[in-house]
PAVEX-171873 format. One line per field, with one value per residue (C-alpha): residue number from 1; residue in three letters; x, y, z. Coordinates in Angstrom, 3 decimals, padded with zeros to 6 digits. Layout:
n = [NUM, ...]
res = [ALA, ...]
u = [X, ...]
v = [Y, ...]
w = [Z, ...]
END
This chain:
n = [1, 2, 3, 4, 5, 6, 7, 8, 9, 10, 11, 12, 13, 14, 15, 16, 17, 18, 19, 20, 21, 22, 23, 24, 25, 26, 27, 28, 29, 30, 31, 32, 33, 34, 35, 36, 37, 38, 39, 40, 41, 42, 43, 44, 45, 46, 47, 48, 49, 50, 51, 52, 53, 54, 55, 56, 57, 58, 59, 60, 61, 62, 63, 64, 65, 66, 67, 68, 69, 70, 71, 72, 73, 74, 75, 76, 77, 78, 79, 80, 81, 82, 83, 84, 85, 86, 87, 88, 89, 90, 91, 92, 93, 94, 95, 96, 97, 98, 99, 100, 101, 102, 103, 104, 105, 106, 107, 108, 109, 110, 111, 112, 113, 114, 115, 116, 117, 118, 119, 120, 121, 122, 123, 124, 125, 126, 127, 128, 129, 130, 131, 132, 133, 134, 135, 136, 137, 138, 139, 140, 141, 142, 143, 144, 145, 146, 147, 148, 149, 150, 151, 152, 153, 154, 155, 156, 157, 158, 159, 160, 161, 162, 163, 164, 165, 166, 167, 168, 169, 170, 171, 172, 173, 174, 175, 176, 177, 178, 179, 180, 181, 182, 183, 184, 185, 186, 187, 188, 189, 190, 191, 192, 193, 194, 195, 196, 197, 198, 199, 200, 201, 202, 203, 204, 205, 206, 207, 208, 209, 210, 211, 212, 213, 214, 215, 216, 217, 218, 219, 220, 221, 222, 223, 224, 225, 226, 227, 228, 229, 230, 231, 232, 233, 234, 235, 236, 237, 238, 239, 240, 241, 242, 243, 244, 245, 246, 247, 248, 249, 250, 251, 252, 253, 254, 255, 256, 257, 258, 259, 260, 261, 262, 263, 264, 265, 266, 267, 268, 269, 270, 271, 272, 273, 274, 275, 276, 277, 278, 279, 280, 281, 282, 283, 284, 285, 286, 287, 288, 289, 290, 291, 292, 293, 294, 295, 296, 297, 298, 299, 300, 301, 302, 303, 304, 305, 306, 307, 308, 309, 310, 311, 312, 313, 314, 315, 316, 317, 318, 319, 320, 321, 322, 323, 324, 325, 326, 327, 328, 329, 330, 331, 332, 333, 334, 335, 336, 337, 338, 339, 340, 341, 342, 343, 344, 345, 346, 347, 348, 349, 350, 351, 352, 353, 354, 355, 356, 357, 358, 359, 360, 361, 362, 363, 364, 365, 366, 367, 368, 369, 370, 371, 372, 373, 374, 375, 376, 377, 378, 379, 380, 381, 382, 383, 384, 385, 386, 387, 388, 389, 390, 391, 392, 393, 394]
res = [MET, VAL, ASP, ALA, THR, THR, THR, VAL, VAL, TRP, ASP, ARG, ALA, LEU, LEU, ASP, TYR, ASP, MET, GLY, ASP, HIS, PRO, LEU, ASN, PRO, VAL, ARG, VAL, GLU, LEU, THR, MET, ALA, LEU, ALA, ARG, GLU, LEU, GLY, VAL, LEU, ASP, ARG, PRO, GLY, VAL, ARG, MET, LEU, THR, PRO, GLU, PRO, ALA, THR, GLU, ALA, ASP, LEU, THR, ARG, VAL, HIS, ARG, ALA, ASP, TYR, LEU, GLU, ALA, VAL, ARG, HIS, ALA, PRO, LEU, ASP, PRO, PHE, PHE, ARG, GLY, TRP, GLY, LEU, ASN, THR, ASP, ASP, ASN, PRO, VAL, PHE, ASP, GLY, MET, HIS, GLU, ALA, SER, ALA, ARG, ILE, CYS, GLY, ALA, THR, ILE, ALA, ALA, ALA, GLU, ALA, VAL, TRP, HIS, GLY, THR, THR, THR, ARG, ALA, VAL, ASN, VAL, SER, GLY, GLY, LEU, HIS, HIS, ALA, LEU, ALA, ALA, ARG, ALA, ALA, GLY, PHE, CYS, VAL, TYR, ASN, ASP, PRO, ALA, VAL, ALA, ILE, ALA, ARG, LEU, LEU, ASP, GLN, GLY, ALA, GLN, ARG, VAL, ALA, TYR, VAL, ASP, VAL, ASP, VAL, HIS, HIS, GLY, ASP, GLY, VAL, GLN, ALA, ALA, PHE, TYR, ASN, ASP, PRO, ARG, VAL, LEU, THR, ILE, SER, LEU, HIS, GLU, SER, PRO, LEU, THR, LEU, PHE, PRO, GLY, THR, GLY, PHE, ALA, GLU, GLU, THR, GLY, GLY, PRO, GLY, ALA, GLU, GLY, LEU, ALA, VAL, ASN, VAL, PRO, LEU, PRO, PRO, GLY, THR, GLY, ASP, ALA, ALA, TRP, LEU, ARG, ALA, PHE, HIS, ALA, ILE, VAL, PRO, SER, VAL, LEU, ARG, ALA, PHE, ALA, PRO, GLU, ILE, ILE, PHE, SER, GLN, CYS, GLY, ALA, ASP, ALA, HIS, ARG, LEU, ASP, PRO, LEU, ALA, ASP, LEU, ARG, LEU, SER, VAL, ASP, GLY, GLN, ARG, ALA, ALA, TYR, LEU, ALA, MET, ARG, ASP, LEU, ALA, ASP, GLU, LEU, CYS, ASP, GLY, ARG, TRP, VAL, ALA, MET, GLY, GLY, GLY, GLY, TYR, ALA, LEU, VAL, GLU, VAL, VAL, PRO, ARG, ALA, TRP, THR, HIS, LEU, LEU, ALA, ALA, VAL, THR, GLY, ALA, PRO, ILE, ASP, PRO, ALA, THR, PRO, THR, PRO, ALA, PRO, TRP, ARG, LYS, LEU, ALA, ALA, GLU, ARG, CYS, PRO, ARG, ALA, VAL, VAL, PRO, GLU, THR, MET, THR, ASP, GLY, THR, GLU, PRO, PRO, VAL, GLU, ARG, TRP, GLN, PRO, GLY, THR, THR, PRO, ASP, PRO, VAL, ASP, ARG, ALA, ILE, LEU, ALA, THR, ARG, THR, ALA, VAL, PHE, PRO, LEU, HIS, GLY, LEU, ASP, PRO, HIS, ASP, ALA, ARG, ASP]
u = [056.550, 057.188, 060.488, 060.095, 058.540, 057.192, 056.534, 056.650, 055.014, 056.575, 057.304, 057.774, 055.120, 052.602, 053.182, 051.474, 048.124, 048.337, 045.300, 047.382, 046.663, 044.694, 044.806, 045.693, 049.251, 051.527, 054.405, 053.089, 053.815, 057.198, 058.221, 056.976, 059.119, 062.096, 061.785, 061.415, 064.457, 066.570, 065.633, 066.612, 063.100, 063.134, 066.508, 065.530, 066.140, 063.195, 061.838, 061.119, 060.535, 058.057, 057.268, 053.564, 051.783, 048.560, 045.342, 043.693, 040.195, 039.123, 040.498, 038.775, 035.390, 035.089, 034.117, 033.630, 031.256, 032.831, 031.093, 032.610, 036.087, 035.396, 034.347, 037.595, 039.584, 037.640, 037.318, 040.874, 040.326, 037.266, 037.617, 033.822, 033.331, 030.705, 029.254, 030.386, 031.702, 034.563, 035.806, 034.673, 036.606, 037.044, 037.893, 039.504, 040.590, 044.254, 046.249, 046.762, 044.065, 042.970, 046.517, 047.587, 044.467, 044.838, 048.471, 047.479, 044.908, 047.572, 049.864, 047.264, 046.448, 050.158, 050.324, 047.213, 048.318, 051.796, 050.190, 047.365, 049.673, 052.206, 055.092, 055.198, 053.500, 052.641, 052.514, 051.991, 051.099, 051.227, 049.953, 046.692, 043.617, 041.362, 038.286, 035.543, 035.272, 031.975, 031.063, 030.278, 031.342, 034.490, 034.211, 036.356, 039.564, 039.226, 038.799, 039.142, 038.724, 041.947, 041.006, 037.752, 039.413, 042.095, 039.592, 037.402, 040.442, 041.048, 037.385, 037.652, 040.688, 038.774, 038.992, 036.010, 036.640, 038.314, 038.364, 038.829, 039.662, 039.566, 041.003, 040.839, 038.978, 036.374, 033.990, 035.156, 031.933, 033.086, 034.467, 031.401, 029.119, 031.044, 030.582, 027.508, 025.633, 028.611, 028.980, 032.623, 033.761, 033.721, 034.191, 035.017, 035.385, 036.286, 035.686, 034.483, 030.708, 028.852, 026.865, 029.967, 032.123, 032.085, 030.756, 027.751, 027.552, 028.851, 026.219, 026.233, 022.946, 024.583, 025.312, 025.187, 022.614, 020.498, 022.669, 025.535, 024.009, 026.643, 029.404, 029.425, 030.678, 030.742, 032.135, 031.255, 033.186, 032.483, 034.731, 037.540, 038.126, 041.766, 044.177, 042.838, 039.176, 039.873, 041.992, 039.361, 036.782, 039.093, 039.788, 036.141, 034.946, 037.541, 039.209, 035.923, 034.332, 037.474, 037.755, 034.119, 034.576, 037.880, 039.397, 041.796, 043.470, 043.177, 043.289, 043.887, 043.265, 045.501, 044.529, 046.520, 043.858, 042.537, 045.556, 044.936, 046.884, 044.931, 043.243, 040.208, 038.811, 038.365, 039.625, 042.629, 044.954, 048.730, 051.308, 051.911, 048.251, 048.312, 051.431, 049.611, 046.716, 049.040, 050.717, 047.313, 046.237, 049.471, 048.973, 045.443, 046.688, 049.331, 046.715, 043.942, 045.367, 049.022, 050.126, 048.479, 048.095, 047.766, 048.181, 047.431, 047.708, 044.631, 043.802, 046.115, 046.599, 049.237, 051.708, 054.972, 054.019, 052.045, 051.731, 055.387, 055.939, 052.650, 053.171, 056.832, 055.621, 053.204, 056.011, 058.048, 055.136, 054.693, 058.390, 059.442, 060.361, 058.557, 060.536, 061.326, 059.113, 062.045, 064.053, 065.171, 064.077, 067.253, 068.771, 068.687, 064.971, 064.331, 066.179, 064.103, 060.849, 061.746, 062.551, 059.317, 057.060, 058.824, 055.955, 055.670, 056.998, 059.323, 059.205, 062.481, 061.465, 059.140, 056.897, 054.360, 055.626, 052.694, 052.305, 048.772, 047.154, 045.444, 041.905, 039.514, 035.894, 033.604, 029.849, 027.473, 029.469, 028.229, 029.161, 030.795, 030.004, 032.674, 031.346, 027.853, 029.228, 030.949, 027.766, 025.679, 027.991, 028.238, 024.431, 023.919, 026.526, 027.566, 024.340, 024.650, 027.966, 026.664, 028.396, 026.987, 027.206, 027.396, 030.128, 033.466, 035.262, 034.173]
v = [024.754, 023.376, 021.497, 020.080, 021.413, 018.045, 014.621, 011.680, 008.651, 005.472, 001.854, -001.037, -002.827, -000.529, -002.644, -005.548, -004.166, -006.609, -008.167, -010.407, -010.485, -007.269, -003.740, -002.208, -003.488, -002.180, -002.009, 001.444, 002.655, 000.913, 002.523, 005.938, 005.898, 004.558, 007.327, 010.032, 008.689, 008.576, 012.183, 013.316, 014.376, 012.404, 013.854, 017.503, 019.768, 019.826, 016.424, 013.995, 010.306, 008.724, 005.026, 004.570, 002.265, 000.498, 002.287, 001.005, -000.409, 002.888, 004.757, 002.521, 002.454, 006.219, 005.401, 001.625, -000.667, -003.065, -006.071, -005.098, -005.105, -008.632, -009.654, -008.252, -010.251, -013.454, -013.356, -014.561, -017.629, -018.827, -019.529, -019.466, -016.178, -013.871, -010.519, -007.056, -006.458, -008.900, -011.872, -010.263, -009.494, -005.901, -006.772, -010.203, -011.238, -011.766, -012.886, -010.136, -007.979, -006.301, -005.545, -004.186, -002.038, -000.740, 000.176, 002.352, 004.081, 004.519, 006.120, 008.702, 009.355, 009.931, 012.380, 014.221, 014.470, 015.676, 018.609, 019.213, 019.298, 021.550, 019.112, 019.769, 022.015, 019.380, 015.589, 012.818, 009.127, 007.942, 004.481, 005.984, 007.454, 004.366, 006.519, 004.046, 001.945, 002.478, 002.051, -001.640, -002.541, -002.861, -001.258, -000.242, -001.962, -000.274, -002.189, 000.644, 004.319, 005.964, 009.563, 009.336, 007.636, 010.348, 013.191, 011.660, 011.491, 015.228, 016.009, 014.196, 016.344, 019.559, 020.334, 022.411, 023.034, 020.250, 020.386, 017.255, 017.653, 014.489, 014.487, 010.734, 009.814, 008.028, 009.844, 009.991, 008.365, 006.789, 010.026, 011.948, 009.364, 009.488, 013.260, 014.039, 015.409, 016.921, 020.713, 020.496, 018.723, 019.997, 017.310, 018.261, 015.647, 016.089, 012.831, 011.192, 011.264, 008.682, 007.904, 006.265, 005.144, 003.436, 004.094, 005.730, 008.578, 012.130, 014.102, 017.885, 017.680, 015.780, 018.794, 017.644, 016.595, 018.632, 021.141, 020.562, 021.939, 022.938, 020.956, 018.131, 019.494, 017.257, 018.031, 015.159, 015.534, 013.878, 011.142, 012.573, 015.633, 016.668, 018.960, 022.328, 021.597, 019.689, 022.532, 025.052, 023.114, 022.915, 026.644, 027.560, 025.765, 024.609, 027.909, 029.768, 027.070, 026.586, 030.322, 030.492, 027.530, 028.827, 025.449, 024.898, 022.063, 020.583, 016.888, 015.903, 012.499, 012.512, 009.454, 009.310, 007.453, 010.534, 010.142, 009.333, 006.053, 004.685, 001.423, 001.737, 005.175, 007.689, 011.107, 012.391, 014.217, 014.215, 013.900, 017.612, 018.402, 016.343, 018.184, 021.494, 020.291, 019.340, 022.740, 024.457, 022.543, 023.413, 027.088, 026.992, 025.429, 028.148, 030.842, 029.551, 027.548, 028.459, 025.627, 022.816, 020.121, 016.343, 014.537, 010.916, 008.723, 006.851, 005.125, 004.748, 001.649, 002.568, 001.175, 002.268, 004.741, 007.155, 006.598, 006.833, 010.051, 011.644, 010.890, 011.871, 015.245, 015.191, 014.391, 017.234, 019.647, 018.613, 018.733, 021.923, 022.956, 021.307, 018.957, 020.341, 018.279, 017.823, 015.984, 012.537, 009.544, 008.100, 005.014, 002.921, 003.599, 002.667, -000.600, -001.345, -000.525, -002.815, -005.620, -005.213, -004.811, -006.286, -005.518, -001.850, 001.060, 002.781, 006.595, 008.392, 011.831, 013.313, 014.909, 013.837, 016.690, 019.007, 022.378, 022.592, 025.889, 028.077, 028.794, 030.870, 029.767, 032.402, 032.407, 033.224, 031.679, 028.756, 025.956, 022.674, 019.624, 020.555, 024.101, 022.690, 020.508, 023.517, 025.579, 022.715, 022.411, 026.155, 026.454, 023.655, 024.740, 028.377, 029.968, 027.786, 029.567, 033.031, 032.979, 033.953, 030.948, 033.251, 035.536, 034.370, 036.490, 034.073]
w = [040.010, 036.519, 036.371, 032.869, 029.718, 028.604, 030.068, 027.649, 029.228, 027.920, 028.762, 026.350, 028.395, 026.674, 023.553, 025.343, 024.170, 021.276, 019.617, 017.386, 013.652, 013.813, 012.347, 015.726, 015.664, 018.438, 015.950, 015.014, 018.559, 018.654, 015.367, 016.503, 019.614, 017.644, 015.028, 017.673, 019.468, 016.287, 015.504, 018.996, 019.984, 023.238, 024.266, 024.047, 027.040, 029.415, 028.370, 031.190, 030.417, 032.820, 033.313, 034.151, 036.550, 035.553, 036.433, 039.588, 039.884, 041.469, 038.457, 035.936, 037.667, 037.383, 033.775, 033.467, 035.362, 037.838, 036.245, 032.895, 034.431, 035.693, 032.191, 030.751, 033.307, 032.650, 028.849, 027.997, 030.196, 028.280, 024.525, 024.164, 025.984, 024.464, 025.436, 026.478, 022.942, 023.583, 021.547, 018.287, 015.111, 016.281, 019.862, 020.101, 023.551, 024.425, 027.425, 029.971, 028.353, 031.581, 032.662, 029.268, 028.971, 032.520, 031.834, 028.876, 031.089, 033.746, 031.191, 030.213, 033.856, 034.523, 031.620, 032.794, 036.414, 035.468, 033.678, 036.150, 039.158, 037.450, 037.193, 033.480, 030.932, 028.319, 028.314, 025.777, 025.688, 022.089, 023.082, 024.328, 022.699, 022.931, 022.595, 021.596, 024.768, 026.591, 030.237, 029.833, 026.328, 024.251, 020.828, 017.888, 019.090, 022.515, 025.793, 028.337, 027.482, 028.653, 027.692, 029.639, 032.619, 032.806, 032.442, 035.160, 037.442, 037.003, 037.626, 040.941, 041.704, 041.155, 037.440, 036.293, 032.587, 030.620, 026.812, 024.697, 020.986, 018.867, 015.332, 014.733, 011.537, 013.691, 016.008, 019.623, 020.768, 024.010, 025.433, 024.306, 025.947, 029.221, 029.584, 027.476, 030.506, 032.320, 032.020, 033.094, 029.920, 026.348, 023.687, 020.094, 017.364, 013.699, 011.851, 008.689, 008.320, 010.427, 007.274, 005.817, 008.741, 012.134, 014.766, 013.080, 015.581, 015.684, 013.793, 014.153, 016.046, 018.923, 021.108, 024.739, 027.293, 029.725, 031.532, 029.090, 025.925, 023.385, 025.092, 022.564, 019.244, 016.188, 012.752, 010.403, 007.148, 003.806, 002.418, 000.337, 002.529, 002.193, 004.000, 002.913, 003.598, 006.830, 008.215, 007.092, 009.136, 012.147, 012.194, 011.512, 014.643, 017.167, 018.197, 018.659, 020.802, 022.891, 023.503, 024.580, 026.945, 028.422, 029.364, 032.225, 030.296, 026.787, 025.931, 022.296, 020.734, 017.663, 015.655, 012.420, 010.429, 008.609, 006.318, 002.663, 002.906, 005.841, 004.819, 007.095, 006.218, 003.429, 004.411, 002.455, 004.813, 004.461, 007.220, 006.627, 007.266, 010.446, 011.582, 011.033, 013.204, 016.064, 015.968, 015.944, 019.043, 020.804, 019.955, 021.366, 024.593, 024.835, 024.229, 026.475, 029.368, 029.851, 027.579, 029.574, 026.934, 027.166, 023.837, 022.982, 019.928, 018.719, 015.453, 012.496, 010.394, 007.812, 010.310, 008.673, 005.983, 008.193, 011.930, 013.020, 011.073, 012.155, 015.833, 015.736, 014.470, 017.418, 019.860, 018.376, 018.757, 022.375, 023.260, 021.507, 017.980, 015.058, 012.835, 009.383, 007.048, 004.637, 007.309, 006.112, 008.142, 009.727, 008.113, 011.331, 011.624, 008.002, 008.610, 011.715, 009.924, 007.013, 009.439, 011.376, 008.316, 005.264, 002.869, 003.785, 001.769, 004.222, 003.841, 003.324, 004.608, 007.208, 004.583, 001.986, -000.171, 000.373, 002.068, 003.461, 002.489, 005.056, 003.886, 005.956, 006.026, 004.530, 005.088, 002.297, -000.528, -002.605, -000.226, -001.081, 001.123, 003.661, 003.943, 004.470, 007.273, 008.824, 008.720, 010.157, 013.159, 013.689, 013.462, 015.981, 018.518, 018.218, 019.566, 022.678, 023.350, 022.521, 019.122, 015.725, 013.366, 010.354, 011.654, 010.297, 012.898, 015.667]
END
């Protein structure tokens, strides 16, 4: 029996995942929650705030090796520690690293279980989405892979068809790797081309292992792809594959680093385009699995200018009515943002001043690079789902 529309998993202790002088600054999460609170998103009817517990060793070892967990615990104690992808520029060690990483996994588990067990229809953990961590290696700012850990927990509880949709600018390689041979999990990732961006994986030809053919779906997009082309790619691929798979629940990793202001990548989305993607994913969850949707944050390195607005739009999509893009950012939030990041340009509204167009992909036209990417993915994946890659009705 659902007693809340949405569960928002939150605790200030989630900000302890802090690598110091590093692009993945927890201030982006702090400012997101502050902006959502100022705009009343967290006080909407039907919203339940939930404080998470850290994931247990049993939870983590569904995805990660036990010896890797020991390395994560030990690394902060040894200034000369090397190996396992730790103590690098991307993944510096920090005090309490295991505990902070386990808490983020616990938060995504709590979100997933709230939805799976029917306590709530939708749930969100904006501190999560650490999708690059592998079974025995930290990578791409990620120590433990909370999406994979939470999905694995649901599989152990009987889930048979879990869909994971990743719109971070970087390929969701760690989640794909965890379930590449598992026919119960569909992973879809739209990302900047691996020819130009970390982690160098996520080509259209990566389609799943034996027995899970077609259940890894990758849409590598060229640098410079903006709202219209990105949304065209999303709608040309994601709905058709999700409908063919018929998921019981949808997970979304909603990294905000595909934005044109992000310093670490080269796609050109606006906050408005990101908002449109979140609403599209919510609509697909409503259509296909009675609204069961688990959303996470992810990457995003324009700490003030982009991430808080993008993820507040995400929180609004998860909790109810979308926020009008023309809404001003509240003065108390602008003051807080200026105090936390004095060099940042603090946005005054929730929009970038654009209205993303809806463009339908059409086969047989002279393709631009995005259309070629769309066709490559459809050609690689659609026949494995019984779909015609050239039929725009799919």
